[in-house]
C-alpha positions as CSV (number, residue, x, y, z in Angstrom):
1,M,-0.1,0.0,0.0
2,N,2.8,2.4,0.8
3,R,4.6,1.7,-2.3
4,S,1.5,2.5,-4.3
5,V,1.0,5.8,-2.6
6,D,4.7,6.5,-3.2
7,L,4.4,5.9,-6.8
8,V,1.4,8.1,-7.2
9,R,3.2,10.8,-5.4
10,A,6.3,10.5,-7.7
11,R,4.3,10.6,-10.8
12,Q,2.6,14.0,-9.6
13,R,6.0,15.5,-8.7
14,R,7.4,14.5,-12.1
15,K,4.4,16.1,-13.8
16,E,4.8,19.3,-11.7
17,A,8.5,19.4,-12.3
18,R,8.2,19.0,-16.1
19,P,8.3,22.4,-18.0
20,P,5.4,23.2,-20.3
21,A,5.8,21.8,-23.7
22,K,6.0,25.3,-25.4
23,A,8.0,27.1,-22.8
24,D,10.3,29.7,-23.9
25,P,13.9,28.7,-22.8
26,S,14.8,32.4,-21.9
27,E,11.7,32.7,-19.7
28,M,12.7,29.4,-17.9
29,L,16.2,30.7,-17.3
30,Q,15.0,34.0,-15.9
31,A,12.8,32.2,-13.7
32,V,15.5,29.8,-12.3
33,A,18.4,32.2,-12.0
34,A,17.8,35.7,-10.7
35,S,20.7,38.1,-11.1
36,D,20.0,40.2,-8.1
37,P,20.9,38.6,-4.7
38,T,18.2,37.9,-2.2
39,P,18.0,39.9,1.1
40,E,19.1,36.7,2.9
41,R,22.1,36.3,0.6
42,L,23.0,40.0,1.2
43,A,22.7,39.4,5.0
44,F,24.8,36.3,4.9
45,S,27.4,38.0,2.8
46,R,27.7,40.8,5.3
47,Q,28.0,38.3,8.3
48,V,30.9,36.5,6.4
49,Q,32.6,39.8,5.6
50,Q,32.5,40.8,9.1
51,K,34.0,37.4,10.4
52,V,36.7,37.6,8.0
53,A,37.4,41.2,8.8
54,A,37.6,40.2,12.6
55,A,39.8,37.3,12.0
56,L,42.2,39.4,9.7
57,D,42.5,42.0,12.6
58,E,43.2,39.3,15.1
59,L,46.0,37.8,12.8
60,A,47.5,41.4,12.4
61,F,47.5,41.7,16.2
62,I,49.2,38.4,16.7
63,E,51.7,39.2,13.9
64,E,52.6,42.5,15.6
65,I,53.1,40.7,18.9
66,L,55.3,38.0,17.4
67,T,57.6,40.4,15.4
68,R,58.3,42.7,18.4
C-alpha cells in the first residue's frame, strides 16, 4: 500500500517538475536564475565579511606581537 502511494506521489512530482511543452527557454532561465542577490544572501554575505575582517584584525594583532 505504501509503495503504491509513493508511486502516485512520484508521478505527481514529475508532472509538476516538467516544464510546459511550449515554454520559452529564456523565460525558464529567468525564472531559475535571478541576477540580483536575495536579502538573505546579502545578510549572509555581510556576516561572512564581518567575520573575515575580525579574523584578519586578530591575525594582524598576533603578527605584531610576534614580530616585536
